[in-house]
C-alpha positions in Angstrom: -193.2 -150.8 -141.3 -194.9 -148.4 -139.0 -198.5 -148.4 -137.8 -200.2 -145.3 -136.5 -203.4 -145.1 -134.6 -205.1 -141.8 -133.7 -207.4 -141.2 -130.8 -209.0 -138.3 -128.8 -211.2 -136.7 -131.4 -214.7 -135.6 -130.6 -217.3 -132.8 -130.4 -216.3 -129.6 -128.6 -217.7 -126.0 -128.4 -215.9 -123.1 -129.9 -213.2 -121.8 -127.6 -212.7 -125.2 -126.0 -209.7 -127.6 -126.0 -209.0 -131.1 -127.1 -205.9 -133.3 -127.1 -205.3 -135.8 -129.9 -203.0 -138.8 -129.5 -201.2 -140.9 -132.1 -199.7 -144.2 -131.0 -197.0 -145.7 -133.1 -195.7 -149.3 -133.4 -193.6 -151.4 -135.7 -190.6 -149.0 -135.9 -188.0 -147.0 -134.0 -190.3 -144.2 -133.0 -187.5 -141.8 -131.9 -186.0 -141.9 -135.3 -189.1 -140.6 -137.1 -190.4 -137.2 -137.5 -194.1 -136.9 -136.9 -196.7 -134.7 -138.5 -200.4 -133.9 -138.1 -202.6 -133.1 -141.1 -206.3 -132.4 -141.4 -209.0 -132.6 -144.1 -212.3 -130.8 -144.0 -215.3 -131.8 -146.1 -214.9 -130.6 -149.7 -211.3 -129.5 -149.1 -207.9 -131.0 -149.7 -205.8 -132.2 -146.8 -203.6 -129.5 -145.3 -200.6 -129.5 -143.0 -201.1 -128.7 -139.3 -198.0 -129.3 -137.3 -194.8 -131.4 -137.2 -192.0 -132.3 -134.8 -188.5 -133.6 -135.6 -187.2 -137.0 -134.6 -184.8 -135.3 -132.1 -187.7 -133.3 -130.5 -185.5 -130.2 -131.0 -187.7 -128.4 -133.5 -191.4 -127.9 -134.3 -193.3 -126.4 -137.1 -196.9 -125.1 -137.4 -199.3 -123.9 -140.0 -200.1 -120.2 -139.6 -203.7 -121.0 -139.1 -203.0 -122.9 -135.8 -199.8 -121.2 -134.5 -200.3 -120.0 -131.0 -203.3 -122.3 -130.4 -202.0 -125.8 -131.1 -199.0 -127.5 -129.6 -197.3 -130.7 -130.9 -195.3 -132.8 -128.6 -194.0 -136.4 -128.3 -193.3 -138.9 -125.6 -190.7 -141.4 -127.0 -191.1 -143.7 -124.0 -194.7 -144.2 -124.9 -194.2 -144.1 -128.7 -196.8 -141.4 -128.9 -197.2 -138.0 -130.5 -199.8 -135.5 -129.2 -201.6 -132.5 -130.6 -202.9 -130.2 -127.9 -205.6 -128.0 -129.5 -206.9 -124.9 -127.7 -209.2 -121.9 -128.5 -210.8 -124.1 -131.1 -212.8 -122.6 -133.9 -215.6 -124.0 -136.2 -213.1 -123.9 -139.1 -210.9 -126.4 -137.2 -213.5 -129.0 -137.9 -211.9 -131.8 -139.9 -210.5 -135.4 -139.9 -207.1 -135.2 -138.3 -204.5 -137.7 -139.3 -200.9 -138.3 -138.0 -198.1 -139.3 -140.3 -194.4 -140.4 -140.0 -191.3 -140.1 -142.0 -187.6 -140.7 -141.2 -185.8 -138.1 -139.2 -186.8 -134.6 -140.4 -190.2 -133.0 -140.6 -191.9 -131.6 -143.6 -195.1 -129.7 -144.4 -195.6 -131.7 -147.6 -197.8 -134.7 -147.2 -196.2 -136.5 -150.1 -193.0 -136.8 -148.0 -194.6 -138.9 -145.3 -194.4 -142.7 -145.6 -196.9 -143.8 -143.0 -200.4 -142.7 -142.1 -203.0 -143.3 -139.4 -206.7 -143.8 -140.1 -207.7 -140.4 -138.8 -209.9 -139.1 -136.0 -212.8 -136.7 -136.4 -212.8 -133.3 -134.6 -216.0 -131.3 -134.7 -216.2 -127.8 -133.3 -219.6 -126.3 -132.8 -220.4 -122.6 -132.8 
């Protein structure tokens, strides 16, 4: 049983930066792959980024590659999403998720989810 809590969302101007955090509890954090997903109004949830349990590999959606960086701090049981050069189309509710060991871009493969945090980018 893993619990995830996101934080760090807010309102920023286009071109700005924001860092999201996801704190995990109730499991062995270092043995879970972590992913970030987002859902904009009227759209389905989409994959953003993921990091393997070993922290050896990362994977990004093409829409955010080069602008977002996913990282983890196993000592703090926390995964981060550093977002730079933000665009209005990045506006969405961002959620973190966890699954054993290896990452995936398929939301159906993740077992645990946080409540989400709102990111709004103004033009």
